[in-house]
MDAnalysis code that builds the backbone (N, CA, C; Angstrom):
import MDAnalysis as mda
import numpy as np

u = mda.Universe.empty(201, n_residues=67, atom_resindex=np.repeat(np.arange(67), 3), trajectory=True)
u.add_TopologyAttr("name", ["N", "CA", "C"] * 67)
u.add_TopologyAttr("resid", np.arange(1, 68))
u.add_TopologyAttr("resname", ["MET", "ARG", "VAL", "VAL", "ARG", "ALA", "ARG", "TYR", "GLU", "GLY", "GLY", "VAL", "LEU", "LYS", "PRO", "LEU", "GLU", "PRO", "LEU", "ASP", "LEU", "LYS", "GLU", "GLY", "GLU", "GLU", "VAL", "GLU", "ILE", "GLY", "ILE", "ARG", "GLY", "GLU", "ALA", "ARG", "ALA", "LEU", "PHE", "GLY", "VAL", "ILE", "ARG", "ARG", "ARG", "ARG", "PRO", "ASP", "ALA", "ASP", "PHE", "GLU", "GLU", "LEU", "ASP", "LYS", "VAL", "ILE", "GLU", "GLU", "ILE", "GLU", "SER", "GLU", "GLY", "VAL", "LEU"])
u.atoms.positions = np.array([
    [58.516, -150.810, -42.063],
    [59.124, -150.068, -41.061],
    [60.226, -149.415, -41.532],
    [60.643, -148.124, -41.335],
    [61.686, -147.024, -41.754],
    [62.593, -147.106, -39.992],
    [63.950, -147.108, -40.740],
    [65.008, -146.451, -39.350],
    [65.315, -145.248, -39.758],
    [65.212, -144.866, -38.625],
    [65.878, -143.197, -38.909],
    [66.646, -143.247, -37.879],
    [68.043, -142.453, -37.839],
    [69.310, -142.212, -37.188],
    [68.780, -141.023, -36.397],
    [68.984, -140.857, -34.905],
    [68.792, -139.496, -33.899],
    [69.555, -139.730, -33.030],
    [69.731, -138.224, -32.509],
    [70.694, -138.066, -31.478],
    [70.191, -137.590, -30.666],
    [70.303, -138.124, -29.279],
    [69.575, -137.275, -27.604],
    [70.411, -136.309, -27.514],
    [69.879, -134.863, -27.612],
    [70.031, -133.989, -26.710],
    [68.930, -133.107, -26.128],
    [69.609, -132.627, -25.134],
    [68.432, -131.867, -23.964],
    [67.585, -132.737, -23.530],
    [67.222, -133.855, -23.314],
    [66.053, -134.688, -23.414],
    [65.550, -134.669, -24.213],
    [65.525, -134.981, -25.282],
    [65.190, -134.915, -26.622],
    [65.709, -135.680, -27.540],
    [64.869, -136.327, -28.581],
    [65.837, -137.452, -29.946],
    [65.318, -136.016, -30.889],
    [66.555, -135.808, -31.698],
    [66.676, -135.495, -32.735],
    [67.044, -135.966, -33.716],
    [65.938, -136.350, -35.064],
    [66.432, -136.757, -36.175],
    [67.217, -136.189, -36.801],
    [68.335, -137.172, -37.291],
    [69.528, -136.822, -38.417],
    [69.128, -136.399, -39.886],
    [67.965, -136.805, -39.966],
    [67.300, -136.640, -41.290],
    [65.868, -136.031, -41.365],
    [65.073, -135.117, -41.903],
    [63.879, -134.778, -41.971],
    [63.168, -136.165, -42.125],
    [61.542, -135.927, -41.271],
    [60.732, -136.642, -41.331],
    [59.878, -136.310, -42.151],
    [59.099, -137.395, -42.752],
    [57.732, -137.076, -43.911],
    [56.847, -137.190, -42.612],
    [56.389, -136.199, -41.175],
    [55.237, -136.753, -40.471],
    [54.782, -135.401, -40.345],
    [53.205, -135.708, -40.211],
    [52.243, -134.257, -39.860],
    [52.612, -133.777, -38.418],
    [52.688, -132.543, -38.004],
    [52.877, -132.324, -36.783],
    [51.520, -132.542, -36.219],
    [52.017, -133.175, -34.653],
    [51.180, -133.659, -33.911],
    [51.095, -135.150, -34.244],
    [51.642, -135.772, -35.210],
    [51.480, -137.062, -35.623],
    [52.298, -138.304, -34.029],
    [51.714, -139.359, -34.076],
    [52.739, -139.791, -33.141],
    [53.058, -141.188, -33.684],
    [54.194, -141.495, -33.216],
    [55.080, -142.472, -33.701],
    [55.230, -143.774, -32.483],
    [56.238, -144.939, -33.214],
    [56.524, -145.819, -32.273],
    [58.278, -145.659, -32.049],
    [58.836, -145.846, -31.293],
    [59.972, -145.739, -31.262],
    [60.392, -146.880, -30.291],
    [61.445, -147.446, -31.183],
    [62.446, -148.441, -30.607],
    [63.753, -148.493, -30.545],
    [64.470, -148.451, -29.193],
    [65.555, -147.978, -28.988],
    [66.554, -148.985, -28.885],
    [67.483, -148.951, -29.838],
    [68.861, -149.866, -29.654],
    [70.325, -149.475, -29.404],
    [70.858, -150.022, -28.598],
    [72.321, -149.296, -28.315],
    [73.300, -149.673, -29.458],
    [74.465, -149.126, -29.261],
    [75.475, -149.220, -30.010],
    [75.826, -150.728, -30.605],
    [75.906, -150.606, -31.928],
    [76.095, -151.838, -32.459],
    [77.383, -152.363, -31.889],
    [78.481, -151.672, -31.875],
    [79.624, -151.956, -31.794],
    [80.146, -152.782, -30.097],
    [78.612, -152.722, -29.382],
    [78.570, -153.559, -27.750],
    [78.252, -154.756, -28.079],
    [77.664, -154.740, -29.510],
    [77.512, -156.385, -29.839],
    [78.567, -157.116, -30.593],
    [79.436, -156.336, -30.831],
    [80.417, -157.280, -31.850],
    [81.292, -158.211, -31.509],
    [81.208, -158.826, -29.980],
    [81.745, -159.568, -29.824],
    [80.549, -160.745, -30.324],
    [79.420, -160.675, -30.179],
    [78.254, -161.682, -30.080],
    [78.276, -162.160, -31.585],
    [78.128, -161.323, -32.319],
    [78.056, -161.018, -34.156],
    [79.170, -161.973, -34.049],
    [80.304, -161.772, -34.057],
    [81.522, -161.984, -34.293],
    [81.096, -163.852, -34.105],
    [80.826, -164.447, -32.914],
    [80.778, -165.660, -32.516],
    [80.006, -166.025, -33.486],
    [78.388, -165.235, -33.513],
    [77.210, -166.529, -34.363],
    [77.752, -166.176, -36.191],
    [78.232, -165.256, -36.675],
    [78.613, -165.000, -37.791],
    [80.017, -164.616, -37.886],
    [81.078, -165.301, -38.205],
    [82.257, -164.577, -38.024],
    [82.430, -164.162, -39.837],
    [81.628, -164.252, -40.903],
    [82.007, -163.850, -41.975],
    [80.810, -162.788, -42.257],
    [79.744, -162.336, -41.373],
    [79.195, -161.156, -41.473],
    [79.250, -159.905, -41.874],
    [78.693, -159.546, -43.025],
    [78.911, -157.840, -43.236],
    [78.093, -156.881, -42.702],
    [78.232, -155.823, -42.591],
    [77.794, -154.746, -42.124],
    [76.435, -154.432, -42.216],
    [75.890, -154.718, -43.500],
    [74.509, -154.929, -44.042],
    [73.769, -156.019, -43.662],
    [74.396, -157.073, -43.155],
    [74.055, -157.915, -42.064],
    [73.504, -157.527, -40.295],
    [73.692, -156.660, -40.179],
    [74.136, -156.611, -38.696],
    [73.089, -156.239, -38.026],
    [71.915, -155.286, -38.748],
    [70.482, -155.413, -38.354],
    [69.834, -156.493, -38.196],
    [69.996, -157.491, -39.146],
    [68.989, -159.058, -38.699],
    [69.775, -159.812, -37.731],
    [70.992, -159.745, -37.401],
    [71.828, -160.453, -36.573],
    [71.062, -159.774, -35.390],
    [71.455, -158.348, -35.115],
    [70.692, -157.751, -34.014],
    [69.495, -157.899, -33.767],
    [68.497, -158.073, -34.231],
    [66.627, -158.634, -34.399],
    [66.913, -160.040, -33.745],
    [67.720, -160.894, -34.371],
    [67.570, -162.031, -33.955],
    [68.228, -162.373, -32.278],
    [69.061, -161.662, -32.242],
    [69.426, -161.506, -30.435],
    [68.686, -161.238, -29.617],
    [67.813, -159.887, -30.162],
    [66.837, -159.625, -29.229],
    [65.957, -160.552, -29.186],
    [64.963, -160.980, -30.168],
    [63.747, -162.106, -30.166],
    [64.426, -163.176, -29.040],
    [65.518, -163.267, -28.844],
    [66.180, -164.670, -28.324],
    [66.106, -164.307, -26.585],
    [65.830, -163.054, -26.802],
    [66.131, -162.354, -25.064],
    [67.512, -162.296, -24.540],
    [68.682, -161.881, -25.121],
    [69.708, -162.034, -24.946],
    [69.964, -160.535, -24.737],
    [69.284, -159.499, -25.179],
    [69.479, -158.405, -24.542],
    [68.453, -157.687, -23.646],
])
């Protein structure tokens, strides 16, 4: 799996980096809110977590149905 940051403008998601995709190729997109909104939850679960661990913690929280 590859994570790509994108910006939503004018009703369209625009990737912030080039994508290696063929014209017309379909992909699945998962949308995750700002990580800052989860800061309190993450601090309670992992007070010593660094930002490299952020994705893993968010996935754990999502899998538990908290979000």
